[in-house]
N, CA, C, O and the ligand as a Tripos MOL2 file, in Angstrom:
@<TRIPOS>MOLECULE
protein
  181   179    46     0     0
PROTEIN
NO_CHARGES

@<TRIPOS>ATOM
      1 N          -3.8090  -10.7770   -9.0240 N.3       1 MET1
      2 CA         -3.8260   -9.3300   -8.8570 C.3       1 MET1
      3 C          -4.2830   -8.6750  -10.1500 C.2       1 MET1
      4 O          -3.7450   -8.9400  -11.2250 O.2       1 MET1
      5 N          -5.2640   -7.8340  -10.0270 N.am      2 LYS2
      6 CA         -5.8280   -7.1660  -11.1950 C.3       2 LYS2
      7 C          -5.0590   -5.8760  -11.4530 C.2       2 LYS2
      8 O          -4.8810   -5.0550  -10.5530 O.2       2 LYS2
      9 N          -4.6150   -5.7110  -12.6740 N.am      3 LEU3
     10 CA         -3.8590   -4.5070  -13.0360 C.3       3 LEU3
     11 C          -4.6410   -3.6610  -14.0320 C.2       3 LEU3
     12 O          -5.4220   -4.2110  -14.8080 O.2       3 LEU3
     13 N          -4.4580   -2.3450  -14.0360 N.am      4 PRO4
     14 CA         -3.5860   -1.6060  -13.1190 C.3       4 PRO4
     15 C          -4.2220   -1.4020  -11.7540 C.2       4 PRO4
     16 O          -5.4430   -1.2880  -11.6410 O.2       4 PRO4
     17 N          -3.3920   -1.3580  -10.7200 N.am      5 GLN5
     18 CA         -3.8240   -1.0000   -9.3780 C.3       5 GLN5
     19 C          -3.5700    0.4950   -9.1880 C.2       5 GLN5
     20 O          -2.5280    1.0060   -9.5970 O.2       5 GLN5
     21 N          -4.5010    1.1800   -8.5810 N.am      6 THR6
     22 CA         -4.3170    2.6120   -8.3390 C.3       6 THR6
     23 C          -4.2650    2.8710   -6.8390 C.2       6 THR6
     24 O          -4.8500    2.1370   -6.0420 O.2       6 THR6
     25 N          -3.5600    3.9190   -6.4790 N.am      7 GLY7
     26 CA         -3.4490    4.3030   -5.0760 C.3       7 GLY7
     27 C          -3.0510    5.7520   -4.9710 C.2       7 GLY7
     28 O          -2.9790    6.4760   -5.9640 O.2       7 GLY7
     29 N          -2.7880    6.1650   -3.7250 N.am      8 GLY8
     30 CA         -2.3810    7.5420   -3.5160 C.3       8 GLY8
     31 C          -2.2530    7.8400   -2.0390 C.2       8 GLY8
     32 O          -2.5180    6.9850   -1.1940 O.2       8 GLY8
     33 N          -1.8480    9.0460   -1.7390 N.am      9 CYS9
     34 CA         -1.7100    9.4230   -0.3360 C.3       9 CYS9
     35 C          -3.0930    9.7150    0.2370 C.2       9 CYS9
     36 O          -4.0670    9.8570   -0.5020 O.2       9 CYS9
     37 N          -3.1640    9.8020    1.5660 N.am     10 GLN10
     38 CA         -4.4610    9.9200    2.2130 C.3      10 GLN10
     39 C          -5.1160   11.2720    1.9870 C.2      10 GLN10
     40 O          -6.3420   11.3700    2.0510 O.2      10 GLN10
     41 N          -4.3380   12.3210    1.7240 N.am     11 CYS11
     42 CA         -4.9500   13.6370    1.4870 C.3      11 CYS11
     43 C          -5.3980   13.7740    0.0440 C.2      11 CYS11
     44 O          -6.1040   14.7270   -0.2850 O.2      11 CYS11
     45 N          -5.0010   12.8350   -0.8440 N.am     12 GLY12
     46 CA         -5.4610   12.8550   -2.2180 C.3      12 GLY12
     47 C          -4.6100   13.6900   -3.1470 C.2      12 GLY12
     48 O          -4.9250   13.7850   -4.3330 O.2      12 GLY12
     49 N          -3.5400   14.3000   -2.6570 N.am     13 ALA13
     50 CA         -2.7200   15.1610   -3.4920 C.3      13 ALA13
     51 C          -1.9040   14.3670   -4.5000 C.2      13 ALA13
     52 O          -1.5880   14.8710   -5.5770 O.2      13 ALA13
     53 N          -1.5630   13.1340   -4.1600 N.am     14 VAL14
     54 CA         -0.7330   12.3070   -5.0290 C.3      14 VAL14
     55 C          -1.5040   11.0460   -5.3880 C.2      14 VAL14
     56 O          -2.0210   10.3540   -4.5110 O.2      14 VAL14
     57 N          -1.5790   10.7520   -6.6770 N.am     15 ARG15
     58 CA         -2.2210    9.5190   -7.1440 C.3      15 ARG15
     59 C          -1.2380    8.7820   -8.0320 C.2      15 ARG15
     60 O          -0.4020    9.3970   -8.6940 O.2      15 ARG15
     61 N          -1.3430    7.4530   -8.0450 N.am     16 TYR16
     62 CA         -0.4610    6.6890   -8.9060 C.3      16 TYR16
     63 C          -1.1730    5.4300   -9.3740 C.2      16 TYR16
     64 O          -2.2070    5.0420   -8.8290 O.2      16 TYR16
     65 N          -0.5990    4.7950  -10.3970 N.am     17 ALA17
     66 CA         -1.1380    3.5460  -10.9060 C.3      17 ALA17
     67 C           0.0090    2.5520  -11.0790 C.2      17 ALA17
     68 O           1.0930    2.9100  -11.5390 O.2      17 ALA17
     69 N          -0.2490    1.3000  -10.7020 N.am     18 ILE18
     70 CA          0.7400    0.2380  -10.8640 C.3      18 ILE18
     71 C           0.3350   -0.5980  -12.0660 C.2      18 ILE18
     72 O          -0.7710   -1.1350  -12.1160 O.2      18 ILE18
     73 N           1.2310   -0.7030  -13.0290 N.am     19 THR19
     74 CA          0.8760   -1.4040  -14.2630 C.3      19 THR19
     75 C           1.6010   -2.7410  -14.4050 C.2      19 THR19
     76 O           1.3210   -3.4890  -15.3420 O.2      19 THR19
     77 N           2.5290   -3.0600  -13.4940 N.am     20 ALA20
     78 CA          3.2510   -4.3210  -13.5530 C.3      20 ALA20
     79 C           3.1230   -5.0320  -12.2090 C.2      20 ALA20
     80 O           2.9900   -4.3680  -11.1810 O.2      20 ALA20
     81 N           3.1600   -6.3560  -12.1900 N.am     21 PRO21
     82 CA          3.0390   -7.0940  -10.9310 C.3      21 PRO21
     83 C           4.1870   -6.7390   -9.9850 C.2      21 PRO21
     84 O           5.2930   -6.4510  -10.4430 O.2      21 PRO21
     85 N           3.9430   -6.7560   -8.6740 N.am     22 PRO22
     86 CA          5.0030   -6.4580   -7.7110 C.3      22 PRO22
     87 C           6.0220   -7.5890   -7.6380 C.2      22 PRO22
     88 O           5.6850   -8.7600   -7.8170 O.2      22 PRO22
     89 N           7.2690   -7.2210   -7.3720 N.am     23 ARG23
     90 CA          8.3170   -8.2310   -7.2070 C.3      23 ARG23
     91 C           8.2850   -8.8300   -5.8180 C.2      23 ARG23
     92 O           8.6200  -10.0010   -5.6350 O.2      23 ARG23
     93 N           7.8850   -8.0360   -4.8390 N.am     24 THR24
     94 CA          7.8880   -8.4940   -3.4530 C.3      24 THR24
     95 C           6.6290   -7.9860   -2.7560 C.2      24 THR24
     96 O           6.2210   -6.8420   -2.9560 O.2      24 THR24
     97 N           6.0230   -8.8300   -1.9480 N.am     25 VAL25
     98 CA          4.9110   -8.4250   -1.1020 C.3      25 VAL25
     99 C           5.3270   -8.6880    0.3350 C.2      25 VAL25
    100 O           5.7870   -9.7840    0.6560 O.2      25 VAL25
    101 N           5.1740   -7.7080    1.1910 N.am     26 TYR26
    102 CA          5.6220   -7.8730    2.5700 C.3      26 TYR26
    103 C           4.5940   -7.3090    3.5420 C.2      26 TYR26
    104 O           3.7280   -6.5180    3.1680 O.2      26 TYR26
    105 N           4.7070   -7.7260    4.7790 N.am     27 CYS27
    106 CA          3.8870   -7.1910    5.8460 C.3      27 CYS27
    107 C           4.8000   -6.4390    6.8070 C.2      27 CYS27
    108 O           5.8460   -6.9520    7.2030 O.2      27 CYS27
    109 N           4.4050   -5.2210    7.1840 N.am     28 CYS28
    110 CA          5.2000   -4.4220    8.1090 C.3      28 CYS28
    111 C           4.4060   -4.2300    9.3990 C.2      28 CYS28
    112 O           3.2270   -3.8750    9.3680 O.2      28 CYS28
    113 N           5.0590   -4.4660   10.5190 N.am     29 HIS29
    114 CA          4.3960   -4.3710   11.8230 C.3      29 HIS29
    115 C           4.7980   -3.1150   12.5820 C.2      29 HIS29
    116 O           4.5770   -3.0430   13.7910 O.2      29 HIS29
    117 N           5.3760   -2.1330   11.9220 N.am     30 CYS30
    118 CA          5.7710   -0.9170   12.6420 C.3      30 CYS30
    119 C           4.5240   -0.1330   13.0540 C.2      30 CYS30
    120 O           3.4400   -0.3510   12.5120 O.2      30 CYS30
    121 N           4.6830    0.7680   14.0040 N.am     31 THR31
    122 CA          3.5260    1.4890   14.5410 C.3      31 THR31
    123 C           2.9020    2.4210   13.5160 C.2      31 THR31
    124 O           1.7100    2.7150   13.5980 O.2      31 THR31
    125 N           3.6890    2.8930   12.5490 N.am     32 VAL32
    126 CA          3.1470    3.7580   11.4970 C.3      32 VAL32
    127 C           2.1470    2.9730   10.6490 C.2      32 VAL32
    128 O           1.0500    3.4510   10.3610 O.2      32 VAL32
    129 N           2.5430    1.7630   10.2560 N.am     33 CYS33
    130 CA          1.6530    0.9400    9.4330 C.3      33 CYS33
    131 C           0.4370    0.4850   10.2350 C.2      33 CYS33
    132 O          -0.6590    0.3730    9.6860 O.2      33 CYS33
    133 N           0.6180    0.2230   11.5200 N.am     34 GLN34
    134 CA         -0.5140   -0.1570   12.3610 C.3      34 GLN34
    135 C          -1.5090    0.9910   12.4640 C.2      34 GLN34
    136 O          -2.7220    0.7900   12.3930 O.2      34 GLN34
    137 N          -0.9730    2.2030   12.6330 N.am     35 THR35
    138 CA         -1.8530    3.3660   12.7420 C.3      35 THR35
    139 C          -2.5740    3.6300   11.4310 C.2      35 THR35
    140 O          -3.7720    3.9150   11.4150 O.2      35 THR35
    141 N          -1.8340    3.5340   10.3310 N.am     36 GLN36
    142 CA         -2.4170    3.8510    9.0340 C.3      36 GLN36
    143 C          -3.4810    2.8410    8.6260 C.2      36 GLN36
    144 O          -4.5130    3.2160    8.0690 O.2      36 GLN36
    145 N          -3.2340    1.5570    8.9020 N.am     37 SER37
    146 CA         -4.1560    0.5230    8.4440 C.3      37 SER37
    147 C          -5.2300    0.2000    9.4690 C.2      37 SER37
    148 O          -6.2670   -0.3640    9.1180 O.2      37 SER37
    149 N          -4.9980    0.5510   10.7410 N.am     38 GLY38
    150 CA         -5.9360    0.1870   11.7900 C.3      38 GLY38
    151 C          -5.9070   -1.3000   12.0830 C.2      38 GLY38
    152 O          -6.8570   -1.8290   12.6600 O.2      38 GLY38
    153 N          -4.8260   -1.9980   11.6970 N.am     39 ALA39
    154 CA         -4.7100   -3.4330   11.8900 C.3      39 ALA39
    155 C          -3.3620   -3.7510   12.5420 C.2      39 ALA39
    156 O          -2.5870   -2.8480   12.8590 O.2      39 ALA39
    157 N          -3.0930   -5.0450   12.7370 N.am     40 ALA40
    158 CA         -1.8720   -5.4580   13.4070 C.3      40 ALA40
    159 C          -0.6450   -5.2620   12.5330 C.2      40 ALA40
    160 O           0.4750   -5.1970   13.0400 O.2      40 ALA40
    161 N          -0.8470   -5.1670   11.2170 N.am     41 PHE41
    162 CA          0.2750   -4.9620   10.3150 C.3      41 PHE41
    163 C          -0.2060   -4.2690    9.0470 C.2      41 PHE41
    164 O          -1.3970   -4.2660    8.7370 O.2      41 PHE41
    165 N           0.7270   -3.6900    8.3300 N.am     42 GLY42
    166 CA          0.4390   -3.0820    7.0440 C.3      42 GLY42
    167 C           0.9810   -3.9580    5.9310 C.2      42 GLY42
    168 O           1.9650   -4.6740    6.1180 O.2      42 GLY42
    169 N           0.3450   -3.9010    4.7800 N.am     43 ARG43
    170 CA          0.8160   -4.6990    3.6420 C.3      43 ARG43
    171 C           1.4230   -3.7570    2.6180 C.2      43 ARG43
    172 O           0.8130   -2.7530    2.2510 O.2      43 ARG43
    173 N           2.5970   -4.0740    2.1650 N.am     44 GLY44
    174 CA          3.2540   -3.2470    1.1590 C.3      44 GLY44
    175 C           3.6380   -4.0710   -0.0420 C.2      44 GLY44
    176 O           3.6860   -5.3000    0.0040 O.2      44 GLY44
    177 N           3.9160   -3.3510   -1.1370 N.am     45 TRP45
    178 CA          4.3710   -4.0190   -2.3590 C.3      45 TRP45
    179 C           5.8520   -3.9260   -2.4450 C.2      45 TRP45
    180 O           6.4470   -4.4250   -3.4010 O.2      45 TRP45
    181 ZN          5.6550   -0.0750    8.6120 Zn       46 ZN46
@<TRIPOS>BOND
     1     1     2 1
     2     2     3 1
     3     3     4 2
     4     3     5 am
     5     5     6 1
     6     6     7 1
     7     7     8 2
     8     7     9 am
     9     9    10 1
    10    10    11 1
    11    11    12 2
    12    11    13 am
    13    13    14 1
    14    14    15 1
    15    15    16 2
    16    15    17 am
    17    17    18 1
    18    18    19 1
    19    19    20 2
    20    19    21 am
    21    21    22 1
    22    22    23 1
    23    23    24 2
    24    23    25 am
    25    25    26 1
    26    26    27 1
    27    27    28 2
    28    27    29 am
    29    29    30 1
    30    30    31 1
    31    31    32 2
    32    31    33 am
    33    33    34 1
    34    34    35 1
    35    35    36 2
    36    35    37 am
    37    37    38 1
    38    38    39 1
    39    39    40 2
    40    39    41 am
    41    41    42 1
    42    42    43 1
    43    43    44 2
    44    43    45 am
    45    45    46 1
    46    46    47 1
    47    47    48 2
    48    47    49 am
    49    49    50 1
    50    50    51 1
    51    51    52 2
    52    51    53 am
    53    53    54 1
    54    54    55 1
    55    55    56 2
    56    55    57 am
    57    57    58 1
    58    58    59 1
    59    59    60 2
    60    59    61 am
    61    61    62 1
    62    62    63 1
    63    63    64 2
    64    63    65 am
    65    65    66 1
    66    66    67 1
    67    67    68 2
    68    67    69 am
    69    69    70 1
    70    70    71 1
    71    71    72 2
    72    71    73 am
    73    73    74 1
    74    74    75 1
    75    75    76 2
    76    75    77 am
    77    77    78 1
    78    78    79 1
    79    79    80 2
    80    79    81 am
    81    81    82 1
    82    82    83 1
    83    83    84 2
    84    83    85 am
    85    85    86 1
    86    86    87 1
    87    87    88 2
    88    87    89 am
    89    89    90 1
    90    90    91 1
    91    91    92 2
    92    91    93 am
    93    93    94 1
    94    94    95 1
    95    95    96 2
    96    95    97 am
    97    97    98 1
    98    98    99 1
    99    99   100 2
   100    99   101 am
   101   101   102 1
   102   102   103 1
   103   103   104 2
   104   103   105 am
   105   105   106 1
   106   106   107 1
   107   107   108 2
   108   107   109 am
   109   109   110 1
   110   110   111 1
   111   111   112 2
   112   111   113 am
   113   113   114 1
   114   114   115 1
   115   115   116 2
   116   115   117 am
   117   117   118 1
   118   118   119 1
   119   119   120 2
   120   119   121 am
   121   121   122 1
   122   122   123 1
   123   123   124 2
   124   123   125 am
   125   125   126 1
   126   126   127 1
   127   127   128 2
   128   127   129 am
   129   129   130 1
   130   130   131 1
   131   131   132 2
   132   131   133 am
   133   133   134 1
   134   134   135 1
   135   135   136 2
   136   135   137 am
   137   137   138 1
   138   138   139 1
   139   139   140 2
   140   139   141 am
   141   141   142 1
   142   142   143 1
   143   143   144 2
   144   143   145 am
   145   145   146 1
   146   146   147 1
   147   147   148 2
   148   147   149 am
   149   149   150 1
   150   150   151 1
   151   151   152 2
   152   151   153 am
   153   153   154 1
   154   154   155 1
   155   155   156 2
   156   155   157 am
   157   157   158 1
   158   158   159 1
   159   159   160 2
   160   159   161 am
   161   161   162 1
   162   162   163 1
   163   163   164 2
   164   163   165 am
   165   165   166 1
   166   166   167 1
   167   167   168 2
   168   167   169 am
   169   169   170 1
   170   170   171 1
   171   171   172 2
   172   171   173 am
   173   173   174 1
   174   174   175 1
   175   175   176 2
   176   175   177 am
   177   177   178 1
   178   178   179 1
   179   179   180 2
@<TRIPOS>SUBSTRUCTURE
     1 MET1         2 RESIDUE 1 A MET
     2 LYS2         6 RESIDUE 1 A LYS
     3 LEU3        10 RESIDUE 1 A LEU
     4 PRO4        14 RESIDUE 1 A PRO
     5 GLN5        18 RESIDUE 1 A GLN
     6 THR6        22 RESIDUE 1 A THR
     7 GLY7        26 RESIDUE 1 A GLY
     8 GLY8        30 RESIDUE 1 A GLY
     9 CYS9        34 RESIDUE 1 A CYS
    10 GLN10       38 RESIDUE 1 A GLN
    11 CYS11       42 RESIDUE 1 A CYS
    12 GLY12       46 RESIDUE 1 A GLY
    13 ALA13       50 RESIDUE 1 A ALA
    14 VAL14       54 RESIDUE 1 A VAL
    15 ARG15       58 RESIDUE 1 A ARG
    16 TYR16       62 RESIDUE 1 A TYR
    17 ALA17       66 RESIDUE 1 A ALA
    18 ILE18       70 RESIDUE 1 A ILE
    19 THR19       74 RESIDUE 1 A THR
    20 ALA20       78 RESIDUE 1 A ALA
    21 PRO21       82 RESIDUE 1 A PRO
    22 PRO22       86 RESIDUE 1 A PRO
    23 ARG23       90 RESIDUE 1 A ARG
    24 THR24       94 RESIDUE 1 A THR
    25 VAL25       98 RESIDUE 1 A VAL
    26 TYR26      102 RESIDUE 1 A TYR
    27 CYS27      106 RESIDUE 1 A CYS
    28 CYS28      110 RESIDUE 1 A CYS
    29 HIS29      114 RESIDUE 1 A HIS
    30 CYS30      118 RESIDUE 1 A CYS
    31 THR31      122 RESIDUE 1 A THR
    32 VAL32      126 RESIDUE 1 A VAL
    33 CYS33      130 RESIDUE 1 A CYS
    34 GLN34      134 RESIDUE 1 A GLN
    35 THR35      138 RESIDUE 1 A THR
    36 GLN36      142 RESIDUE 1 A GLN
    37 SER37      146 RESIDUE 1 A SER
    38 GLY38      150 RESIDUE 1 A GLY
    39 ALA39      154 RESIDUE 1 A ALA
    40 ALA40      158 RESIDUE 1 A ALA
    41 PHE41      162 RESIDUE 1 A PHE
    42 GLY42      166 RESIDUE 1 A GLY
    43 ARG43      170 RESIDUE 1 A ARG
    44 GLY44      174 RESIDUE 1 A GLY
    45 TRP45      178 RESIDUE 1 A TRP
    46 ZN46       181 GROUP 0 **** ****
């Protein structure tokens, strides 16, 4: 994983940067994550 990782909300109002490796990586299959990612599951840190 290349650091820092940057991200933000979809409207662009909030931006953030991750400067340390994540402790946990998980996949979420809820309908919110499916809708947001357009895939069968969402990936979170
Ligand atoms: Zn979810």
